[in-house]
N, C-alpha and C positions, 0 to 999 in steps of 0.2 A: 532609345536609350534615355535621354532627357527626360522624356515624358514618364518613362518608368521610374525614375529617380525622383521627380517630383511627387509622383503618385506614393511612392514609399514614403517620402518626408511628411506629406500631408497625413497619410495614415498613421506615422510616428507621432506627430504633433496631436491629432485626435486622441491615440492612445495616451499619451502622457497627460494631456488635459483631462481626460475620463479618469485616469488613475489618481491624479492629484485631488479631483472632486471626490471622488470614491474616499480616499484617504482622510480629507478634511472631515466628511461627513461621518466616517468610521470612529476617528479618533476625537472629534469634537474640538479640534486644534483651531477651528475658524472664529469668526466672529460670534460674540455673545449676544444674546437677545438684550436689548436696552431694558434697564429696570423700569422705565415708564411704561413699557409695554407688557410686563409681567401682571398677573393677577395678584391682588393685595398680599394674600399670604406669601407668594413666592417672592415678591419684592421684599417683604419684611425679612424673610429669612436670608436672602442674599445680603441685605444691609447689615442684618445681626452678625453674619459670619465674616465680616471684614475685619483684618487684623485681630483675630482673636487666637487663643491658644484652648486645646481640648486638653485639660489637665485632669489625670486620674489615676486609675489602676487598673491592672488586667490580671485575670486568674489562669491557670493551666489547669484543665480537666486531668484528674488523676493526682494530682498534688494538692488537695483539699487541706492538707497539714500544713501547708506553707502559706505565709502571708502574701496578699496580692501585691504584684510589683509595680511600682511607679510606671506611668505613661504618659506620654505629653505628645501633643500633634500641634505644630504651630501652622494657622491657616491665613495666608494674605488675602485671599478672596475666594469667592465662589459664584459662580454665575451659569445661568441655565443657557445651554448652546443647543438644545433641540428637545423633541418630545421626550420627556422623562430623563435626558441626558444632562448632567452638569458637570462643569469643569471645575473640579477644588485645586487651586494653586496652593501647594503645601509646601512650607519650607523644610527640606531635608538636611539634616546635620549628621555627618559619620566622619569622624577622625577630623582630617583637614577640609573635607568637602562642606560647602555650606551653599545650597542652591535651591532655588523654588522650582518645583516642577509642576506642570499640569496633569492632573489624574482626572478623566472623565469617567464617570460612574452614573450608573442607572439609580435614580431617585424618584420614590413613589410617595404620594400622599395619602394618608390615612385620616380622613377628616381634616383637621388642623395640624396633623403630625408628620413631619418629612422623615422618610426612612430610607437609608442607603441600602441597596442591594447589589453586592458584588459577588459574582460567581467565577471562580478561577482567573482573577484577575492577575496577571503577571506584571510585576514590577522588577524591570532589569537591575541586577545586582542586589536585590533585595528577597525577593520570592514571589509564590503565588499564593494567593489569599482568597477566600470566601468569608463574606462577613454580612450581618445585617445589624445597622446601628440606627435608632432612631433618636430624635431630637426633640425635647420638650423644654420649654422655658430657657433655663440657664444650665441645664443638665442634658447629658447624652448617655445611653447604655445600649449594650448589644452582645452579640457574640461573633466569633472570629474562628477560623479555623486556616491552617497553613503548615507545610511540611509535616504532616502527620500529627499535629498537635492542635488543640484548639481550646477555648475558654470564653469566658466572658469579660467584657471592658465595660468601664463606667466612670462618669466624673461629671466636671462641670465646664461651662464655656466660659472662660475668662476675657473679657473684652479688654483691649489694651495692656494685655499682659505682657510684662517685660520677657523679652525673648531669652529663653535660655541658652547658656554658652555651649559652643560645639564641644560634643560628647559622645563617644559610642553608645547608641541605643542599647536599651536591655535586652538581653537574649530571650527569646520566646520559646523555650524548649524545655 
């Protein structure tokens, strides 16, 4: 009986270890690739995206008669965590909640231009989104889709931008 119990514990330990490794690989929550080990363009991008705000506007398809709404994303840092996988540490503020959360996304490079490709990414408490957003110089632009609506987003990357006060985000509907 003791041998069977020890075997069970060993199998449980192996399963937990495998599961933890899979979770880290899947979510990219593990260690980032050191900046010095990145190709030059990727290193420059990661450095450029430290302590910035993406400040711009978004539109909603079918509501072209309305002005684009203000949009803002505070980015604490961006780091590569695997092949085409990048962790964006984004500051989220909603009412009294103010937290930095890691969001792992696929990022492809088209020449010297990085582009986020998100397909049905579920962010608990916020929603499920699909987006394609590219970055060039001090600007970003792209498309978004979520909860049956979508549109365009565009703006500037502001280094050292003052962090906006906590407020409810604009509704995307």
